[in-house]
DODRENTOR-235353 format. One record per residue (C-alpha): residue in three letters; x, y, z. Coordinates in nm, 2 decimals. Example, Ala and Ser with C-alpha at 12.3 -4.5 7.8 and 13.67 -1.06 7.14 Angstrom:
<r "Ala"; <1.23; -0.45; 0.78>> <r "Ser"; <1.37; -0.11; 0.71>> 
END
This chain:
<r "Unk"; <0.00; 0.00; 0.00>> <r "Unk"; <0.10; 0.37; -0.02>> <r "Unk"; <0.17; 0.56; 0.29>> <r "Unk"; <0.24; 0.93; 0.38>> <r "Unk"; <0.45; 1.00; 0.68>> <r "Unk"; <0.49; 1.35; 0.83>> <r "Unk"; <0.67; 1.49; 1.13>> <r "Unk"; <0.62; 1.84; 1.26>> <r "Unk"; <0.69; 2.05; 1.57>> <r "Unk"; <0.49; 1.97; 1.88>> <r "Unk"; <0.16; 2.16; 1.92>> <r "Unk"; <0.20; 2.45; 2.15>> <r "Unk"; <-0.04; 2.56; 2.41>> <r "Unk"; <-0.14; 2.88; 2.24>> <r "Unk"; <-0.26; 2.72; 1.92>> <r "Unk"; <-0.41; 2.40; 2.05>> <r "Unk"; <-0.76; 2.46; 1.92>> <r "Unk"; <-0.67; 2.58; 1.57>> <r "Unk"; <-0.41; 2.30; 1.52>> <r "Unk"; <-0.64; 2.03; 1.65>> <r "Unk"; <-0.91; 2.17; 1.42>> <r "Unk"; <-0.67; 2.14; 1.12>> <r "Unk"; <-0.58; 1.78; 1.21>> <r "Unk"; <-0.95; 1.70; 1.23>> <r "Unk"; <-1.01; 1.86; 0.89>> <r "Unk"; <-0.73; 1.65; 0.74>> <r "Unk"; <-0.90; 1.33; 0.88>> <r "Unk"; <-1.24; 1.43; 0.76>> <r "Unk"; <-1.10; 1.49; 0.41>> <r "Unk"; <-0.93; 1.14; 0.42>> <r "Unk"; <-1.25; 0.99; 0.56>> <r "Unk"; <-1.44; 1.10; 0.24>> <r "Unk"; <-1.25; 0.82; 0.06>> <r "Unk"; <-1.19; 0.58; 0.34>> <r "Unk"; <-1.53; 0.58; 0.52>> <r "Unk"; <-1.67; 0.26; 0.37>> <r "Unk"; <-1.35; 0.07; 0.45>> <r "Unk"; <-1.27; 0.19; 0.81>> <r "Unk"; <-1.35; -0.06; 1.08>> <r "Unk"; <-1.18; 0.03; 1.41>> <r "Unk"; <-1.08; 0.34; 1.60>> <r "Unk"; <-0.80; 0.33; 1.86>> <r "Unk"; <-0.71; 0.60; 2.12>> <r "Unk"; <-0.39; 0.62; 2.32>> <r "Unk"; <-0.44; 0.68; 2.70>> <r "Unk"; <-0.79; 0.83; 2.67>> <r "Unk"; <-0.89; 1.03; 2.98>> <r "Unk"; <-1.22; 0.83; 3.00>> <r "Unk"; <-1.40; 0.56; 2.80>> <r "Unk"; <-1.25; 0.26; 2.61>> <r "Unk"; <-0.93; 0.28; 2.41>> <r "Unk"; <-1.10; 0.13; 2.10>> <r "Unk"; <-1.44; 0.14; 1.92>> <r "Unk"; <-1.60; -0.02; 1.62>> <r "Unk"; <-1.57; 0.26; 1.37>> <r "Unk"; <-1.95; 0.27; 1.29>> <r "Unk"; <-2.03; 0.32; 1.66>> <r "Unk"; <-1.75; 0.55; 1.76>> <r "Unk"; <-1.79; 0.92; 1.85>> <r "Unk"; <-1.64; 1.15; 1.58>> <r "Unk"; <-1.28; 1.26; 1.62>> <r "Unk"; <-1.42; 1.61; 1.67>> <r "Unk"; <-1.63; 1.49; 1.97>> <r "Unk"; <-1.34; 1.29; 2.13>> <r "Unk"; <-1.09; 1.58; 2.08>> <r "Unk"; <-1.33; 1.82; 2.25>> <r "Unk"; <-1.30; 1.62; 2.58>> <r "Unk"; <-0.92; 1.64; 2.59>> <r "Unk"; <-0.72; 1.87; 2.83>> <r "Unk"; <-0.37; 2.00; 2.78>> <r "Unk"; <-0.24; 1.71; 2.99>> <r "Unk"; <-0.39; 1.45; 2.76>> <r "Unk"; <-0.24; 1.28; 2.45>> <r "Unk"; <-0.41; 1.38; 2.12>> <r "Unk"; <-0.37; 1.04; 1.96>> <r "Unk"; <-0.61; 0.86; 1.73>> <r "Unk"; <-0.57; 0.56; 1.49>> <r "Unk"; <-0.83; 0.46; 1.23>> <r "Unk"; <-0.78; 0.12; 1.07>> <r "Unk"; <-0.95; -0.11; 0.82>> <r "Unk"; <-0.86; -0.45; 0.97>> <r "Unk"; <-1.13; -0.71; 1.01>> <r "Unk"; <-1.05; -0.77; 1.37>> <r "Unk"; <-0.94; -0.49; 1.60>> <r "Unk"; <-0.59; -0.63; 1.63>> <r "Unk"; <-0.56; -0.68; 1.25>> <r "Unk"; <-0.41; -0.44; 1.00>> <r "Unk"; <-0.54; -0.31; 0.67>> <r "Unk"; <-0.45; -0.09; 0.37>> <r "Unk"; <-0.65; 0.21; 0.50>> <r "Unk"; <-0.51; 0.38; 0.81>> <r "Unk"; <-0.50; 0.73; 0.95>> <r "Unk"; <-0.29; 0.80; 1.26>> <r "Unk"; <-0.21; 1.11; 1.45>> <r "Unk"; <0.00; 1.13; 1.77>> <r "Unk"; <0.06; 1.45; 1.96>> <r "Unk"; <0.22; 1.45; 2.30>> <r "Unk"; <0.06; 1.65; 2.58>> <r "Unk"; <0.05; 2.02; 2.52>> <r "Unk"; <0.26; 2.09; 2.83>> <r "Unk"; <0.55; 1.90; 2.67>> <r "Unk"; <0.59; 2.20; 2.44>> <r "Unk"; <0.70; 2.40; 2.74>> <r "Unk"; <0.96; 2.15; 2.87>> <r "Unk"; <1.06; 1.98; 2.55>> <r "Unk"; <1.03; 2.23; 2.27>> <r "Unk"; <1.23; 2.01; 2.02>> <r "Unk"; <0.98; 1.73; 2.04>> <r "Unk"; <0.77; 1.65; 1.74>> <r "Unk"; <0.42; 1.52; 1.66>> <r "Unk"; <0.35; 1.26; 1.40>> <r "Unk"; <0.09; 1.21; 1.13>> <r "Unk"; <0.05; 0.93; 0.87>> <r "Unk"; <-0.22; 0.80; 0.64>> <r "Unk"; <-0.23; 0.52; 0.39>> <r "Unk"; <-0.44; 0.40; 0.10>> <r "Unk"; <-0.43; 0.09; -0.13>> <r "Unk"; <-0.20; 0.10; -0.43>> <r "Unk"; <-0.51; 0.09; -0.66>> <r "Unk"; <-0.62; 0.42; -0.52>> <r "Unk"; <-0.35; 0.60; -0.72>> <r "Unk"; <-0.50; 0.50; -1.05>> <r "Unk"; <-0.87; 0.49; -0.95>> <r "Unk"; <-0.84; 0.85; -0.81>> <r "Unk"; <-0.57; 1.02; -1.01>> <r "Unk"; <-0.37; 1.28; -0.81>> <r "Unk"; <-0.59; 1.27; -0.50>> <r "Unk"; <-0.32; 1.09; -0.29>> <r "Unk"; <-0.06; 1.35; -0.39>> <r "Unk"; <-0.29; 1.64; -0.34>> <r "Unk"; <-0.39; 1.52; 0.01>> <r "Unk"; <-0.02; 1.49; 0.09>> <r "Unk"; <0.06; 1.85; 0.01>> <r "Unk"; <-0.28; 1.99; 0.13>> <r "Unk"; <-0.24; 1.83; 0.47>> <r "Unk"; <0.11; 1.97; 0.50>> <r "Unk"; <0.00; 2.31; 0.39>> <r "Unk"; <-0.29; 2.31; 0.64>> <r "Unk"; <-0.08; 2.21; 0.94>> <r "Unk"; <0.24; 2.39; 0.84>> <r "Unk"; <0.61; 2.35; 0.91>> <r "Unk"; <0.64; 1.98; 0.86>> <r "Unk"; <0.87; 1.74; 0.67>> <r "Unk"; <0.78; 1.40; 0.54>> <r "Unk"; <0.76; 1.15; 0.25>> <r "Unk"; <0.52; 0.92; 0.07>> <r "Unk"; <0.57; 0.59; -0.11>> <r "Unk"; <0.53; 0.22; -0.06>> <r "Unk"; <0.50; 0.08; 0.29>> <r "Unk"; <0.36; -0.21; 0.49>> <r "Unk"; <0.11; -0.14; 0.77>> <r "Unk"; <0.17; -0.34; 1.08>> <r "Unk"; <-0.08; -0.42; 1.35>> <r "Unk"; <-0.11; -0.14; 1.60>> <r "Unk"; <-0.10; -0.37; 1.90>> <r "Unk"; <0.07; -0.68; 1.78>> <r "Unk"; <0.34; -0.53; 1.55>> <r "Unk"; <0.60; -0.79; 1.66>> <r "Unk"; <0.39; -1.05; 1.48>> <r "Unk"; <0.43; -0.86; 1.15>> <r "Unk"; <0.79; -0.73; 1.19>> <r "Unk"; <0.96; -1.05; 1.06>> <r "Unk"; <0.77; -1.03; 0.74>> <r "Unk"; <0.86; -0.66; 0.70>> <r "Unk"; <1.22; -0.74; 0.77>> <r "Unk"; <1.22; -1.00; 0.50>> <r "Unk"; <1.06; -0.76; 0.25>> <r "Unk"; <1.36; -0.53; 0.30>> <r "Unk"; <1.57; -0.79; 0.13>> <r "Unk"; <1.34; -0.78; -0.17>> <r "Unk"; <1.24; -0.42; -0.21>> <r "Unk"; <1.48; -0.13; -0.14>> <r "Unk"; <1.23; 0.15; -0.15>> <r "Unk"; <0.98; 0.01; 0.10>> <r "Unk"; <0.94; 0.23; 0.41>> <r "Unk"; <0.99; 0.02; 0.72>> <r "Unk"; <1.01; 0.04; 1.10>> <r "Unk"; <0.81; 0.19; 1.38>> <r "Unk"; <0.78; 0.55; 1.26>> <r "Unk"; <0.59; 0.67; 1.56>> <r "Unk"; <0.87; 0.56; 1.79>> <r "Unk"; <1.13; 0.73; 1.57>> <r "Unk"; <0.93; 1.05; 1.55>> <r "Unk"; <1.01; 1.10; 1.92>> <r "Unk"; <1.37; 1.17; 1.84>> <r "Unk"; <1.45; 1.54; 1.89>> <r "Unk"; <1.65; 1.56; 1.56>> <r "Unk"; <1.35; 1.46; 1.35>> <r "Unk"; <1.24; 1.82; 1.32>> <r "Unk"; <1.54; 1.88; 1.10>> <r "Unk"; <1.59; 1.54; 0.94>> <r "Unk"; <1.42; 1.27; 0.73>> <r "Unk"; <1.44; 0.90; 0.81>> <r "Unk"; <1.44; 0.83; 0.44>> <r "Unk"; <1.33; 0.97; 0.10>> <r "Unk"; <1.07; 0.83; -0.13>> <r "Unk"; <0.85; 0.90; -0.44>> <r "Unk"; <0.72; 1.23; -0.27>> <r "Unk"; <0.96; 1.40; -0.04>> <r "Unk"; <0.88; 1.71; 0.16>> <r "Unk"; <1.15; 1.94; 0.30>> <r "Unk"; <1.07; 2.23; 0.54>> <r "Unk"; <1.25; 2.56; 0.49>> <r "Unk"; <1.53; 2.48; 0.73>> <r "Unk"; <1.61; 2.15; 0.56>> <r "Unk"; <1.59; 2.30; 0.22>> <r "Unk"; <1.87; 2.55; 0.32>> <r "Unk"; <2.07; 2.26; 0.46>> <r "Unk"; <2.08; 2.08; 0.13>> <r "Unk"; <2.18; 2.39; -0.07>> <r "Unk"; <1.84; 2.52; -0.18>> <r "Unk"; <1.68; 2.45; -0.52>> <r "Unk"; <2.00; 2.53; -0.71>> <r "Unk"; <2.20; 2.29; -0.50>> <r "Unk"; <1.95; 2.01; -0.55>> <r "Unk"; <1.92; 2.06; -0.93>> <r "Unk"; <2.29; 1.97; -0.96>> <r "Unk"; <2.18; 1.61; -0.88>> <r "Unk"; <1.81; 1.61; -0.98>> <r "Unk"; <1.74; 1.70; -1.34>> <r "Unk"; <1.40; 1.84; -1.41>> <r "Unk"; <1.31; 1.58; -1.67>> <r "Unk"; <1.29; 1.32; -1.39>> <r "Unk"; <1.22; 1.53; -1.08>> <r "Unk"; <0.94; 1.78; -1.03>> <r "Unk"; <1.00; 2.06; -0.77>> <r "Unk"; <0.70; 2.23; -0.62>> <r "Unk"; <0.77; 2.53; -0.40>> <r "Unk"; <0.53; 2.65; -0.13>> <r "Unk"; <0.63; 2.94; 0.09>> <r "Unk"; <0.43; 2.80; 0.38>> <r "Unk"; <0.60; 2.46; 0.37>> <r "Unk"; <0.92; 2.44; 0.18>> <r "Unk"; <0.98; 2.22; -0.12>> <r "Unk"; <0.80; 1.90; -0.24>> <r "Unk"; <1.01; 1.67; -0.47>> <r "Unk"; <0.83; 1.42; -0.70>> <r "Unk"; <1.06; 1.14; -0.82>> <r "Unk"; <0.92; 0.98; -1.13>> <r "Unk"; <0.56; 0.93; -1.25>> <r "Unk"; <0.47; 0.67; -1.00>> <r "Unk"; <0.63; 0.53; -0.68>> <r "Unk"; <0.87; 0.24; -0.71>> <r "Unk"; <0.95; -0.05; -0.48>> <r "Unk"; <1.30; -0.07; -0.63>> <r "Unk"; <1.32; -0.45; -0.66>> <r "Unk"; <1.65; -0.60; -0.55>> <r "Unk"; <1.62; -0.86; -0.82>> <r "Unk"; <1.59; -0.60; -1.10>> <r "Unk"; <1.80; -0.30; -0.99>> <r "Unk"; <1.85; -0.24; -0.61>> <r "Unk"; <2.04; 0.09; -0.69>> <r "Unk"; <1.77; 0.26; -0.91>> <r "Unk"; <1.94; 0.58; -1.03>> <r "Unk"; <1.65; 0.81; -0.96>> <r "Unk"; <1.63; 0.70; -0.59>> <r "Unk"; <2.01; 0.69; -0.55>> <r "Unk"; <2.05; 1.04; -0.67>> <r "Unk"; <1.76; 1.17; -0.46>> <r "Unk"; <1.92; 1.01; -0.15>> <r "Unk"; <2.26; 1.16; -0.23>> <r "Unk"; <2.11; 1.51; -0.28>> <r "Unk"; <1.93; 1.49; 0.05>> <r "Unk"; <2.21; 1.33; 0.26>> <r "Unk"; <2.26; 1.64; 0.48>> <r "Unk"; <1.89; 1.64; 0.56>> <r "Unk"; <1.87; 1.26; 0.64>> <r "Unk"; <1.95; 1.10; 0.97>> <r "Unk"; <2.32; 0.99; 0.99>> <r "Unk"; <2.24; 0.69; 1.21>> <r "Unk"; <1.94; 0.53; 1.37>> <r "Unk"; <1.85; 0.29; 1.65>> <r "Unk"; <1.66; -0.04; 1.60>> <r "Unk"; <1.36; 0.01; 1.36>> <r "Unk"; <1.19; -0.28; 1.53>> <r "Unk"; <1.12; -0.35; 1.90>> <r "Unk"; <1.38; -0.63; 1.89>> <r "Unk"; <1.31; -0.94; 2.10>> <r "Unk"; <1.56; -1.21; 2.20>> <r "Unk"; <1.52; -1.39; 1.86>> <r "Unk"; <1.64; -1.08; 1.68>> <r "Unk"; <1.76; -1.26; 1.36>> <r "Unk"; <1.41; -1.20; 1.22>> <r "Unk"; <1.39; -0.83; 1.32>> <r "Unk"; <1.57; -0.51; 1.23>> <r "Unk"; <1.82; -0.44; 1.51>> <r "Unk"; <2.06; -0.14; 1.53>> <r "Unk"; <2.31; -0.29; 1.28>> <r "Unk"; <2.05; -0.40; 1.01>> <r "Unk"; <1.85; -0.08; 1.06>> <r "Unk"; <2.16; 0.14; 0.98>> <r "Unk"; <2.24; -0.08; 0.69>> <r "Unk"; <1.89; -0.01; 0.56>> <r "Unk"; <1.93; 0.37; 0.63>> <r "Unk"; <2.24; 0.39; 0.41>> <r "Unk"; <2.12; 0.14; 0.14>> <r "Unk"; <2.13; 0.41; -0.14>> <r "Unk"; <2.45; 0.58; -0.03>> <r "Unk"; <2.72; 0.65; -0.29>> <r "Unk"; <3.04; 0.86; -0.31>> <r "Unk"; <3.03; 1.20; -0.49>> <r "Unk"; <3.27; 1.06; -0.75>> <r "Unk"; <2.99; 0.81; -0.85>> <r "Unk"; <2.73; 1.08; -0.92>> <r "Unk"; <2.82; 1.12; -1.29>> <r "Unk"; <2.77; 0.75; -1.35>> <r "Unk"; <2.43; 0.76; -1.19>> <r "Unk"; <2.33; 1.07; -1.39>> <r "Unk"; <2.42; 0.87; -1.70>> <r "Unk"; <2.22; 0.57; -1.58>> <r "Unk"; <1.92; 0.79; -1.50>> <r "Unk"; <1.88; 0.86; -1.88>> <r "Unk"; <1.75; 0.50; -1.91>> <r "Unk"; <1.45; 0.57; -1.68>> <r "Unk"; <1.12; 0.72; -1.80>> <r "Unk"; <1.10; 1.10; -1.78>> <r "Unk"; <0.81; 1.28; -1.61>> <r "Unk"; <0.49; 1.30; -1.81>> <r "Unk"; <0.28; 1.61; -1.80>> <r "Unk"; <-0.03; 1.43; -1.69>> <r "Unk"; <0.15; 1.29; -1.39>> <r "Unk"; <0.25; 1.63; -1.25>> <r "Unk"; <0.05; 1.73; -0.94>> <r "Unk"; <-0.23; 1.97; -1.05>> <r "Unk"; <-0.28; 2.31; -0.88>> <r "Unk"; <0.09; 2.33; -0.77>> <r "Unk"; <0.35; 2.56; -0.92>> <r "Unk"; <0.64; 2.36; -1.06>> <r "Unk"; <0.97; 2.54; -1.05>> 
END
């Protein structure tokens, strides 16, 4: 399935109502397409009531949010699994630490993700991409990416993690790991965990990688679309559609290798375990294998010219695959 992952600064006390309202609007827009597929609603540490509901019988997010105080988590997950512990292709998750955290831990970040089936991309052209940028624009000052991923069970993720670990040996561009856990790192405000088909840089990160001019040195406009938004930063579209980057075909796909190289200064240099590793860790991503995954597309500067030549064999961007309503630069 396709998944969008965003990280943004923690919600401050002064803008709690406007920010929560914007998150709710994002969900309600997503719900327009997902409503008939959603089955369960989960809440983290609710101040009262159960931590999960059958979706059709649940209060609205707006109702549940109105009952929260600044000491409460604003954390909701909507899923499409048959059973409440199961996973599905549709998921919307938002996690915001208590408002008072903003006073004591100003570098902390909040986390938002949503996912749709792969077929959604062709059945509803440009809706996925438009939601990605519209949500970022609505909330503001965030970074993130969107591409292929595998949803894990919210409560039994260890049951799914060996499968995810195995898939990393097959597909190099698959997003993996417990992103919510990683989002708690204080350097996530200024860094990406990875890059993907759509990659969003905030203004600070854009400056770190040399601005638009610095990026164009590695990312020719025939294969990479740049969309600038003064409220957000820069959105980079790599190719017409997302790629899994099959290890059997070409694990070092030029378009992804060059994107990774161009954004190296904005990417994490190292990472902890991407899985909650138990004793039988051979089937999970520990610190070593996680860092190996993080650097999977890394090359030396001297290799760039070879990959630019290799890029010429890939399909160029088509006009009808550009994101409508955005100014391409």
